[in-house]
Every structure is written in structure tokens, then in C-alpha cells.
C-alpha positions, 0 to 999 in steps of 0.5 A: 707439725714442728712449731716454725712450720706452723708459726710459718704456716699462720703468719703466710696465711694471715698475710694471703687473706689480708691481701684478698680482703683488700681486693674485695672490701665487701667481704671480712678477712676472717671469712677468707681466713677460714677458707684459707684454714679449711683449703690447708686441711683438706688440700694438704692434709694439716692437723692441728692438735690444740692444747687447752691451756697454751691456746688460751694463754698464746692466743686468748690472754693476748687478745684481750689484754689488748681490747683492754689496752685500747678500749675507749676511756671517754665513751666507756664512763659515758655509756657505762650503764649500756655496755655493763648491761649489754657485758654482764646481764646481756651475757648471763641472760643469753647464757641462762635462757639461751642454753636452756633452749639450745638443750631444747633444740639439741637434747643430745647435748647434755644440760652443761655442755648447752651452757657452755655453747650458749656462753661461748657464742655470747662474746661480740667481736668488735674487729670483726664489727668495725671491718664492716662498719668501714663500709656502712655507717652504724650509728655511733653510740651502738659502735662505742657500745660494742667496742666497750662491751666487747672488752667486758663480756669476753672476760663474762662469757669466757667465765661462764664458759669455763664454769660450764666447762669445768662441771661437765668435765668433773660430771655434777652440775649444781647451781650454787656450786657453779655460782660459788666457782663464778665468783671465786674465778672473778674476784680472785682473777679481777685482784691477780690483775690488777696487782700484777698490773700494777707491778708491772707499770711500777717496774716500768716507773722505776726502768725510767728514774734509773735512766732506762728509756729503751722504747723496745724495752718497754715494749717487751715488758708490755708484750710479757705482761698479759702471758704473765698475768694469765698464767698466775692467775691460773696456775696460782690460785685457779682463778680466771685468767680472762678477767685478770688479763682483762683488769690489769689490761685497764689498770696499765694503760689508765697509769701508763697514760698518767706517767709514760706517754708525757716523759716519752711518747716514743715508748707508747708509740712502739708499744701501740703499734707492736701491739696492733701488728700482734694481735694483726697476727693473733687475731687472724690465726685464730681464724685459720686455726678454726679453718683447720680445725672444721674438718676433724668436726665435720667428720665427728658430725657426719660419723655420729650417728644420732645427729645427720650433718644437714641437722647440725648445719641447721642447729647452728643456724638456729643457735644464732637465731636465738642469739641474735633475737636475745641480743635484740630484744634486750637492745630495744628493752633499753631503748625503752626504759630510756624513753619513760627515764628522759622522753628524749627518743623514741624507740627504734626497732630498726636500731635494735635489729642493728644492734642485733647485728653487729653482735658479731662472733669472731676470735675469742668465741673460736679461741675458746671453742677450740680449747674443750678437752678430749675426754672428762675426768672419767676418761671417757669422750667429752659429750659431743665435743664435735657438735659442740664445734661444728655448731659455734663455728658456724655460728660464727661465719653465718654471724658474719654473713649475715651482718656483711649482708643485712647491715648495709640493708638496714642501715641503708647508708655508706660509711663515714667512719674511720675507725683507725683514726681519733675519733671528734664527737659531734659537738666538737665537729659542728663547731668546727663547721659553724666557726669557719668556711672549709673550702678544701677536701684531705686530698686538696689539702696532702696535695698542697702542703706536698706542693708546698714541701717541693717548693722548700726544697728548691729553695734549697737545692745547691750544687751538690745537693742537686741529685737529692733535691731531684731525688726528694722531689720526683718522690713528692711529685710520684705521691701526688700523682698517687692522691690524684689516683686515688681521689674521686674528688673532680677537684684535683683535675686528674688527668691520666690520658694528657700525662699518658701523652707528655710520657710517650712524647719523652718515650719517643725521644729515648728511642731515637737518641737510642738509636743514634748511640747505636748507629754512631756505635757509642754504645754496644748492640748488648748495651742497645738491647739492654735499654731497649727492653727498659724503655718497653716496660716503660712503655707498658707502664703508660699502657696501663696509666700507671707507674706499677704494672704487675705483667702477666708475661712475668715468667718471660720477662724474668728468662729474658733478664736471666738470659740477658745477665748470662749474655753480659757475663759470656760476652766480650765486653767488660762489665766496666765497659758495659756499665759504662756504655748503660750510664750512657745511654741513660744520660743521653736518653734523658737529655732527649727527653727532657728536650722533648718535653721542654719543646712541647711547653714552649708550643702549649704556652698559653694560660689556660687552666689546661695549658697550665697543667700541662706545663706542670705535668712536663716539668713534673717528668723534667725532674725526674729526667735530671735526677736519672742525668745528676745520679748518673754522675754522681760517684758510687761510694762508701763516703758519698754515699754516707754524705747524701744519706745524711743531706737527704735526711736533713732536706726531708726533715725541712720539707716535712716540717713545711708540710707539718706547719702548712697543715696547721695554718690551713687548719687555724685559717679554718680551711679543712677540718680538724680530723683531716688535719689529724690525720694528715699530720700523723701521716707527716708524723710517719714519715718523720719517724721513717727518715730518722729509723736508725738515723742516730748520731754517733 
């Protein structure tokens, strides 16, 4: 398969899986990605021959570097004991004890292959855990330990895995040689990562001093760094590229925070967002590749006369159970030791089980197991490679399924975490609660700040910017409506029924005016038909109580539009005449809608809460129709578009500054929580960045 076709298939598959996962939130996206890979393999015969060296370089190196870049420094230091214990001691314990038990369970696996299997299923995947934790409330220390240990246990697990694989390929397994090889790969890999990581930061510092501060350039350097580190460690020193990448990532992150963030925050933000997209695609692609590789592995297992398929699945389930039991007992033992140390927290087996369930296996496990070579040094096939890949895949799938099902049952609480935002310590949160009288939710604060910005826009309205003001107000009103629809807070008082009634009033007025224009021969039947269909689309949107409605009759609608375009092309009217008639119809129907809504507001001029809300909704619709009228009056020239764009940016920045100031005032008054303020300000910053993107002055 061509490399470009493969990249396209993987990106499309990852995108589809995340769209499906958005609507099936109870199931991790990684499971959908595996299913898509299976479908591609079985339905279209997609087969990819994985090269171990290139696979580790292209997938594992950047994924581990990204984990190292995002590691939680404070939590890593505060929980360094449990994290290092889980990441190193637990991994080695799982490799040795688990490998011995797996060799007894699966006698077909040689001892070195069983050790490799135990090592490769020992690392945890924090991405999958966090996806599950969005639905269930996990203890904070458990989440921080999982995030911290995943940074190091990927390295320790993969070094152990590679040591066992190399012993299998060589055909001999000596414990002393394996231990010596382990320390060589670890220490040299660590040194290579620290040296190259330090050099990359030094180079970026030099570029900064000479004035080369382009954020894209610095981001490209950070993207290239993990590949250079891994390649250098593996090719020149025959050390662990995994250890090197993790060490280099940690050092680069620490030094970059000290050097670049304060001087050029754009570099930091651009780098973080770029890595999020890159890791998003890589992580999903690994699971799609797993699904593609499963049928060949299953075929190898099915054709194996020594092992029945059901027996292989049983091996996978028991292997997961062995790893789960080891992790659970380890967590409980740590609790017991901590209790004897400070007598502060009684050991809870429930917490230990929760910790065991969070040991979800994911992208790194699958990326590593797919690199197992097909042959060993003597030219024979790698012993039980298909079984090794199959069992590891079953462990990954079972760990995802069991965590998805059991964690909500064990914790018995819905999640209150938001792992996409900065965390707040319990002490800070408690201080905020006692020092203030929080009376606004995040949704309420967002709506209030947007309403303030709308008022600022109205105060800046002039004759030359009226259409821009109406456009921006319309967008912000749509944002408020979206927040209300998505919020479960009754205090927001969103009434879609009343809103739909107002839209119907406006719609009927538009239909009547459109009919009058046709009778008066001010528009042609073709223009009348076109505008009638536009109103029908609005009618369907009202029925669905949304501003966007995907019709199941999309094919018919598309065909109608094509036919209408052909009719315009072959009609006696000129395209300019048709445009003028269309513009007239839009302006006149909008005026009719405004008049109907104004009359409705006069009839409902009371002072009750519902009447005030009704008038506000009516006024919001009037602004929308005013924007349509002013937009039709606006000359469509290149010069006017340039002027409009400049005014739009200036007004948008004023509105966003008003929102930012409002949120700061609400926080200082103690009316919103600190985290809510952070979330809203972050959203405002993104909106400001989007408004300024590509708008550099000449």
C-alpha cells in the first residue's frame, strides 16, 4: 500500500472514530478505532506490513515525547514515591512474576517470549484512563499517579520488552547478560536524551537571541526533536531510544518553561496545540493499525494446530487478570505501608481495585507488540509471534472494556473532573469557597459576559459599521442560545417553544410578503420559488428546535439545488436581474418579519419575567433580520470587504476585552469559581487568537 494512501486511510479512520465516540460517550474512542481497523482488513483486504524500526521511530518516539512534555511537574514531585514504585518496581515485578506465570499458563511460549509479553502489557495508557474518567469520578491521587507513572513505565516496560525480544532473536537468554544489557540501554539512553534535549533548547535560545522568534519555526524544531533523539540513541549507541526520548522530553519541557514562556508565549501555545493534534492522530492511528493487524494474527492462531482459537482468547483474558491482580495487590500493599508509616489513612481494598482497573493498556503496548520481528537470527520464524500479538491485543481490549464497565460501578460516582483544564488543589478550592459567595455557574457567567459585549457593540454602532455590528451581535446571540441549549441549569430559562413561536410569526410574515411581491410582479416566479425553498428550510429548522438540521432527504435537496441552478442558467432572465430580485425579496421579507415581531412585542408589553424574556428573544430575531437587510445594501467590492474586515476585527477585539474584564470582575467579587474564570478566559483568548489570525498589518 502506498504511503500516501495509508496516511489518508489512517487520518480518515481516526476522524470517523472520534465522531462516533462523540455520540457514544460511554465507549472509549480507541475501541471504535480497533473496530474500524478490523472492518478495513476484513471488508477491503487492507494489509500493512509493519517494520519494527520505523514503527517505533514514527509512532512510539513522538507519543512518549508528548507524554514527557505534558507531565505534571508538581504532582510528579509530590507523589514521586508511588509513581516511581509503580513505574519501575511494579513494571519489573509484573515482567518477572507475570512472565513466569504466563509461561506456566501458556507452555507454548518460550520463557523469553512470556517475559516479553508480560513486559509489553505492563505500561498503562493515561489517555484511555482520562477518557473513561470524564464519566466517573476517580480519586485525584489515583489519576495523578497514573499520569505520572505512564511517563516512566512506558520506558521501563519497553526496555524490558526489547531486552526479552533481543534475547529471543539471539536464541539465548542469560539473566546476567540481560541485566547488563538493561543497564547499558538505560544509562546510555538517558545520557543521549539529556544531551540532545539540552542542545535543542540551547539552539532555540540562540535563535531567540538573534531575533528568530517565528512560532512555526520553533514548533518544527520540537516536532523533529524526538525523532532525532530516538534515531541517535538506537543507531549510534545501540541504547534505548525510548529512555532517551522520555529523558529528552522532560528536560526540554523544564528548560523551555524557564526560557520561552515568559518571553514569547505564542511559541509555547503553538507548540502545545500542534503536539495535541499530532499525538491525537498518532494515538488513534496505532489502534486502527491494531485492528488491521488482528485478522492476520487471528489467522496465525487459527491455523496453529497446537492452540485452539477459544483457548487463545482464554489466554488473553487470564493474562489481563494476572496483570490486574498484581497491580491491585501492589496498590493495596502501598496503602498498608503508608498506614503503618503515618497512621493517617486506613487501607481500602476498593481504592486498590480502582487503581488496578485504571491500569488500562493502550497505544504504547500495541505499538511495541507490532514491532516483534517475523524471524530470528537463525532464519526461523519468531516463536509464536501471532499468539503474542493476539494475546496482547486481547489484553488491551479487555482492559478497556472492563475499565469502561467496572469503574463506574466501583466508584459509584459521576465525574466532576475536567482533565483538559489546569487542576486546582483542594486547598485552593476550599479557600475560594469560604472566601466568597459563588452565585453564578460557568454557563451563566459566559452568557453574562457575552451580553455585556453585545452592549459594548451597540454603544459603538455607527452608520458605517451597522452591518458589522449586526453581524457580530447575531453571532453572539447564537452563542448564547447554544450555551442555553447545552446547559442543564434551569436558571438559564431557555424556552425553545417560545423561541419557535416567534420564528413562526416571522416566517409567516415573510411568506405573505413574498406572495405579495410575486402578485405585484416585482419578482419572477423563479426568484419566488428560490426564496420559498429558503423559507421551507427555515421552517424545518423550527420544527427541529435547532439552528442546524441535517435532513434525511439531503439527496433530494441537493438535486433540487442543481436543477434550480440549471433553470437559472437557461432562463430568459440575466443572472444580474435574478440577483437583484433575490436581494429585493430578502430585504422585503426581512422588513415584514421585523414589523410582525415589533407588533408582537407591543402586544406583550407586560413586566413579568416570561414577557421580558419573550421581548428579548423577539429583539434578538429583529437584529438578525436587520443584519440581512444591511448586508444586502452593502456594496460587494474588494475595497469594501477589506474595510469591513478591519472594522470587524477592531469591534471583535473590543467585545472580547469587555468579556475578559467582566469575567475578572466577577471573579474578584467572588461570584464565580477560579476554575470557571480560567475556563472562560481561555475560551476568550482562543476567540481573540482566531480574530487576529492572519491579520498582521502591512
